C-alpha positions as CSV (number, residue, x, y, z in Angstrom):
1,K,59.3,-0.5,-16.6
2,F,55.7,-1.9,-17.5
3,I,52.6,0.4,-17.3
4,L,49.5,-1.3,-16.7
5,F,47.0,1.5,-16.8
6,E,47.4,5.0,-17.3
7,G,44.5,7.6,-17.1
8,S,42.3,9.3,-14.6
9,A,39.2,8.6,-12.7
10,K,36.7,10.6,-11.2
11,P,34.6,9.4,-8.3
12,M,30.7,9.7,-9.1
13,P,28.2,9.5,-6.5
14,F,25.1,7.4,-7.2
15,P,21.8,8.8,-8.2
16,P,19.1,8.6,-5.2
17,L,16.1,6.1,-5.0
18,P,12.9,7.4,-5.6
19,P,10.9,8.6,-2.4
20,F,8.3,7.0,-0.5
21,V,5.1,8.9,-0.8
22,S,1.8,9.1,1.3
23,F,-1.0,11.6,1.1
24,Y,-3.1,13.1,3.8
25,N,-6.0,15.6,4.5
26,E,-7.8,17.2,7.3
27,S,-11.3,16.2,7.2
28,D,-12.7,19.9,7.1
29,S,-10.1,21.1,4.2
30,S,-12.0,21.8,0.8
31,N,-8.6,22.2,-1.2
32,K,-5.6,21.3,0.6
33,V,-3.6,18.0,0.4
34,K,-0.5,17.0,2.2
35,I,2.1,15.0,0.9
36,F,4.5,13.1,3.1
37,L,8.0,12.6,1.3
38,D,10.7,10.4,2.8
39,L,14.3,9.5,1.5
40,Q,14.1,5.6,0.4
41,E,17.0,3.6,1.8
42,G,19.0,0.9,0.3
43,Q,20.1,0.3,-3.3
44,A,18.6,-0.8,-6.5
45,K,19.7,-1.4,-10.2
46,A,17.1,0.1,-12.9
47,P,16.9,1.5,-16.3
48,F,16.8,5.5,-15.8
49,I,13.3,7.1,-16.6
50,P,13.7,10.7,-17.8
51,I,11.2,13.3,-17.5
52,A,12.9,16.3,-19.4
53,A,15.3,16.0,-22.1
54,Y,18.2,17.5,-19.9
55,D,18.0,14.5,-17.4
56,A,20.3,12.5,-19.6
57,V,23.1,14.9,-18.7
58,Q,23.6,13.0,-15.1
59,F,24.9,10.0,-17.1
60,S,27.1,12.1,-19.5
61,G,30.7,10.8,-19.2
62,I,29.5,7.3,-18.1
63,T,29.7,4.3,-20.1
64,S,26.3,3.0,-20.3
65,P,26.0,-0.2,-18.7
66,A,25.7,-3.2,-21.1
67,D,22.5,-4.3,-19.3
68,G,21.0,-0.8,-19.4
69,L,20.6,-1.0,-15.5
70,Y,21.9,2.2,-13.6
71,D,23.1,1.9,-9.9
72,F,20.7,3.8,-7.5
73,Q,21.5,4.4,-3.7
74,Y,20.7,6.0,-0.5
75,T,22.7,8.7,0.8
76,N,22.3,10.1,4.1
77,E,21.8,13.7,3.1
78,P,19.3,16.6,3.9
79,A,16.0,15.5,1.7
80,I,15.4,17.3,-1.7
81,F,12.2,16.4,-3.6
82,E,10.8,17.4,-6.9
83,V,7.0,17.4,-7.4
84,Y,5.5,17.0,-10.6
85,R,1.6,17.5,-11.1
86,L,-0.7,17.1,-14.2
87,S,-4.4,17.7,-14.5
88,Q,-4.7,15.1,-17.5
89,K,-3.9,11.3,-17.1
90,P,-0.4,10.7,-18.6
91,E,0.9,7.9,-21.0
92,S,4.4,8.1,-19.9
93,H,6.6,10.2,-17.3
94,A,7.9,12.4,-20.1
95,D,4.2,14.0,-19.8
96,F,5.2,15.5,-16.7
97,N,8.2,17.6,-18.6
98,G,7.4,21.3,-17.9
99,N,5.1,20.6,-14.9
100,L,7.3,20.7,-12.0
101,I,5.3,22.3,-9.1
102,G,8.3,23.1,-7.2
103,N,11.7,21.6,-5.4
104,F,11.2,21.3,-1.9
105,Q,14.1,20.9,0.6
106,N,14.2,20.1,4.3
107,D,15.9,23.0,6.1
108,R,16.4,20.9,9.2
109,N,18.7,18.2,7.8
110,Y,15.9,15.4,8.2
111,G,15.4,12.9,5.3
112,N,11.8,13.5,5.2
113,M,9.1,16.2,4.9
114,M,5.6,17.3,4.6
115,V,4.6,19.3,1.4
116,T,1.2,20.9,1.0
117,D,-0.7,21.4,-2.4
118,F,-3.7,23.2,-3.2
119,I,-6.3,21.6,-5.5
120,A,-9.6,21.9,-6.7
121,K,-12.5,19.5,-5.0
122,N,-14.2,16.7,-6.8
123,K,-11.1,16.8,-9.7
124,K,-8.6,14.3,-10.5
125,Y,-4.9,15.0,-10.3
126,Y,-1.7,13.1,-11.4
127,Y,1.5,13.3,-9.2
128,T,5.1,11.9,-9.5
129,F,8.0,12.8,-7.5
130,R,11.6,12.4,-7.5
131,T,14.6,12.5,-5.0
132,K,17.3,14.9,-5.9
133,S,20.8,14.6,-4.4
134,S,23.0,17.5,-2.9
135,S,25.2,16.9,-6.1
136,G,22.1,17.5,-8.5
137,L,21.4,13.9,-9.5
138,V,17.8,12.9,-9.7
139,S,16.2,9.3,-9.0
140,N,13.8,7.7,-11.1
141,P,10.2,9.2,-10.9
142,T,7.9,7.2,-8.6
143,V,4.9,5.5,-10.1
144,V,2.0,8.0,-11.0
145,Y,-0.8,8.6,-8.3
146,E,-4.0,9.5,-9.1
147,I,-5.3,11.7,-6.5
148,E,-9.0,13.2,-6.0
149,L,-9.9,15.2,-3.3
150,L,-13.8,14.3,-2.5
151,K,-15.7,17.2,-0.5
152,D,-19.5,17.1,0.6
153,S,-21.1,19.6,2.8
154,D,-19.4,18.9,6.2
155,E,-16.2,16.8,5.2
156,S,-13.4,15.9,2.7
157,R,-11.2,12.9,2.0
158,I,-8.7,11.7,-0.5
159,I,-8.9,9.1,-2.9
160,V,-5.4,7.9,-3.9
161,N,-4.8,5.4,-6.7
162,T,-1.5,4.4,-8.6
163,I,-1.9,4.0,-12.6
164,D,0.0,1.9,-14.9
165,I,1.7,4.0,-17.6
166,S,4.5,2.4,-19.7
167,D,7.6,4.5,-20.2
168,H,8.8,1.7,-22.5
169,D,6.4,2.5,-25.3
170,H,8.1,6.0,-25.8
171,M,11.7,4.9,-25.3
172,D,12.8,5.7,-28.9
173,D,11.2,9.2,-28.5
174,P,10.5,9.7,-24.8
175,Y,10.0,13.4,-25.2
176,H,7.8,13.5,-28.5
177,L,9.9,15.8,-29.9
């Protein structure tokens, strides 16, 4: 008898892709911004960008790929999103550690939802978002959005920009520990 392989294998779900994000406001709102979040379909290979030190646990027990790229993939399941916010411009995604404003779950089994956040007018805020799977795996964070709610005497509007940050500058010490 010849044994070619002996051992056990555990099926592992793929972590999700980052969500699609868009911002809205009502023209008479002085401190409210609406954030539309939607699961992204498809699949991608990318290096994992953690926010918190414990994020790396999701890849424990998995041999790191030689190219450093992990598989991320859409799964049809109810949406769960993490929303992070800062009031100062971040240098890396790790700066969002400890600034989670909430985990939001769609109770109706949809892959999208609207979240409302209350912010001060005429002040810049910085957001990033992640998708969280029902098994607890998180996506990479989205780009960083710089949001400002401008309010004058009779109407308000939001200014949305993305900012360029470099997570690679902090990869040796991503949490500044």
